[in-house]
C-alpha positions as a printed NumPy array, in Angstrom:
array([[ -5.496, -19.207,  -4.285],
       [ -3.683, -19.732,  -7.551],
       [ -0.202, -18.455,  -8.279],
       [ -1.649, -16.486, -11.213],
       [ -3.984, -14.526,  -8.922],
       [ -1.108, -13.702,  -6.557],
       [  1.061, -12.661,  -9.515],
       [ -1.757, -10.437, -10.831],
       [ -2.103,  -8.802,  -7.403],
       [  1.647,  -8.156,  -7.144],
       [  1.889,  -6.796, -10.699],
       [ -1.162,  -4.594, -10.125],
       [  0.367,  -3.248,  -6.923],
       [  3.663,  -2.407,  -8.636],
       [  1.886,  -0.67 , -11.525],
       [ -0.446,   1.23 ,  -9.188],
       [  2.374,   2.619,  -7.057],
       [  4.303,   3.763, -10.111],
       [  1.226,   5.478, -11.563],
       [  0.187,   7.24 ,  -8.326],
       [  3.586,   8.311,  -6.954],
       [  4.976,  10.625,  -9.662],
       [  8.66 ,  10.202,  -8.833],
       [ 11.457,   7.842,  -9.75 ],
       [ 10.692,   4.963,  -7.421],
       [ 12.855,   1.895,  -6.87 ],
       [ 10.964,  -1.261,  -5.991],
       [ 12.438,  -4.343,  -4.364],
       [ 11.266,  -7.781,  -5.406],
       [  8.346,  -9.014,  -3.301],
       [  9.271, -11.109,  -0.289],
       [  7.266, -13.38 ,   1.957],
       [  6.261, -11.469,   5.088],
       [  6.375, -13.862,   8.028],
       [  6.076, -11.453,  10.952],
       [  2.842, -11.541,  12.951],
       [  2.876,  -7.799,  13.517],
       [  3.516,  -4.609,  11.608],
       [  5.06 ,  -1.601,  13.304],
       [  4.209,   1.654,  11.617],
       [  4.744,   5.315,  12.323],
       [  1.994,   6.312,   9.883],
       [  0.138,   3.685,   7.921],
       [ -3.035,   2.935,   6.047],
       [ -5.057,  -0.27 ,   6.165],
       [ -7.407,  -1.057,   3.288],
       [ -9.435,  -4.243,   3.058],
       [ -9.86 ,  -6.258,  -0.139],
       [-13.075,  -8.145,  -0.903],
       [-14.362, -10.057,  -3.915],
       [-12.406, -12.667,  -5.879],
       [ -9.448, -11.977,  -3.58 ],
       [ -9.926, -11.362,   0.139],
       [ -7.231,  -9.736,   2.198],
       [ -5.675,  -6.43 ,   3.177],
       [ -3.302,  -3.8  ,   1.9  ],
       [ -1.059,  -2.12 ,   4.476],
       [  0.792,   0.986,   3.323],
       [  3.516,   2.022,   5.77 ],
       [  5.735,   5.107,   5.803],
       [  7.441,   7.423,   8.196],
       [  5.701,  10.747,   8.812],
       [  8.599,  12.637,   7.22 ],
       [  8.372,  10.415,   4.1  ],
       [  4.649,  11.019,   3.722],
       [  5.15 ,  14.747,   4.301],
       [  7.904,  14.881,   1.662],
       [  5.734,  13.025,  -0.875],
       [  2.86 ,  15.45 ,  -0.242],
       [  5.149,  18.473,  -0.5  ],
       [  6.601,  17.308,  -3.817],
       [  3.171,  16.384,  -5.211],
       [  1.319,  19.524,  -4.102],
       [  4.066,  22.097,  -3.65 ],
       [  3.339,  22.805,   0.   ],
       [  4.365,  21.378,   3.342],
       [  1.642,  19.629,   5.318],
       [  1.554,  18.182,   8.82 ],
       [ -0.854,  17.275,  11.602],
       [ -4.378,  16.331,  10.554],
       [ -3.694,  17.288,   6.938],
       [ -0.796,  14.815,   6.832],
       [ -2.992,  12.054,   8.232],
       [ -5.665,  12.904,   5.657],
       [ -3.066,  12.866,   2.869],
       [ -1.808,   9.459,   3.993],
       [ -5.333,   8.055,   3.816],
       [ -5.845,   9.551,   0.368],
       [ -2.496,   8.194,  -0.858],
       [ -3.515,   4.722,   0.304],
       [ -6.906,   5.145,  -1.317],
       [ -5.377,   6.221,  -4.646],
       [ -2.936,   3.306,  -4.682],
       [ -5.516,   0.683,  -3.676],
       [ -8.093,   2.12 ,  -6.087],
       [ -5.572,   1.771,  -8.902],
       [ -4.758,  -1.789,  -7.794],
       [ -8.478,  -2.576,  -7.991],
       [ -8.799,  -1.032, -11.463],
       [ -5.696,  -2.724, -12.879],
       [ -6.502,  -6.162, -11.506],
       [-10.088,  -5.855, -12.811],
       [ -8.618,  -5.379, -16.306],
       [ -7.031,  -8.818, -15.805],
       [-10.392, -10.447, -15.074],
       [-10.246, -10.416, -11.265],
       [-13.051,  -8.564,  -9.498],
       [-12.197,  -6.942,  -6.185],
       [-13.518,  -4.075,  -4.134],
       [-11.719,  -2.055,  -1.486],
       [-12.817,  -0.718,   1.87 ],
       [-12.361,   2.911,   2.915],
       [ -8.868,   3.607,   4.303],
       [ -8.175,   3.307,   8.011],
       [ -5.213,   5.261,   9.382],
       [ -3.032,   3.186,  11.685],
       [ -0.136,   4.086,  13.946],
       [  1.961,   1.837,  16.137],
       [  1.748,  -1.935,  16.371],
       [ -0.712,  -3.909,  14.254],
       [ -1.231,  -7.628,  14.853],
       [ -1.925,  -9.598,  11.672],
       [ -3.574, -13.001,  11.644],
       [ -6.065, -15.073,   9.704],
       [ -4.312, -14.814,   6.371],
       [ -2.894, -17.602,   4.219],
       [  0.033, -15.588,   2.915],
       [  1.52 , -12.12 ,   3.36 ],
       [  3.866, -10.47 ,   0.867],
       [  5.944,  -7.32 ,   1.278],
       [  7.082,  -4.902,  -1.408],
       [  9.588,  -2.299,  -0.228],
       [ 10.155,   0.856,  -2.214],
       [ 12.522,   3.787,  -2.094],
       [ 12.058,   7.262,  -3.523],
       [ 15.367,   9.067,  -3.861],
       [ 15.793,  11.936,  -1.368],
       [ 12.346,  11.196,   0.121],
       [ 12.284,   7.763,   1.766],
       [ 10.547,   4.455,   1.526],
       [  7.066,   3.04 ,   1.368],
       [  6.424,  -0.548,   2.43 ],
       [  3.377,  -2.313,   1.066],
       [  2.264,  -5.492,   2.797],
       [ -0.411,  -7.538,   1.046],
       [ -2.223, -10.195,   3.027],
       [ -4.335, -12.798,   1.272],
       [ -6.986, -14.706,   3.245]])
């Protein structure tokens, strides 16, 4: 896996988040993610296939996801609707990653979103990178990209 492909994936992820989440969002620089597990209160797992193989993990707290939904749609959601929103948020972000990276000559496809809660064990990847974000007065979203 070339450094250019990894850079394209990271840049696509940053651009996708900023285009999907319509708020002022602060993004930390990507860091190497060395943990073998991910603990999440409410997360989404989306697989990546094609020129790049791996996974996208989108992790938030329930209250963060609920606040994002409320600000985006003007109404409070919880329960099954919150879980559905979280899956759709992950789908919108990963779909935009796919579109943006395709414009840079890299063909990928994404799997349907899987909602995850609790402890996720990660293995089988060559590298994992984490991008942490913060939306003022709402909370943070962590994106973990694994590349196989």
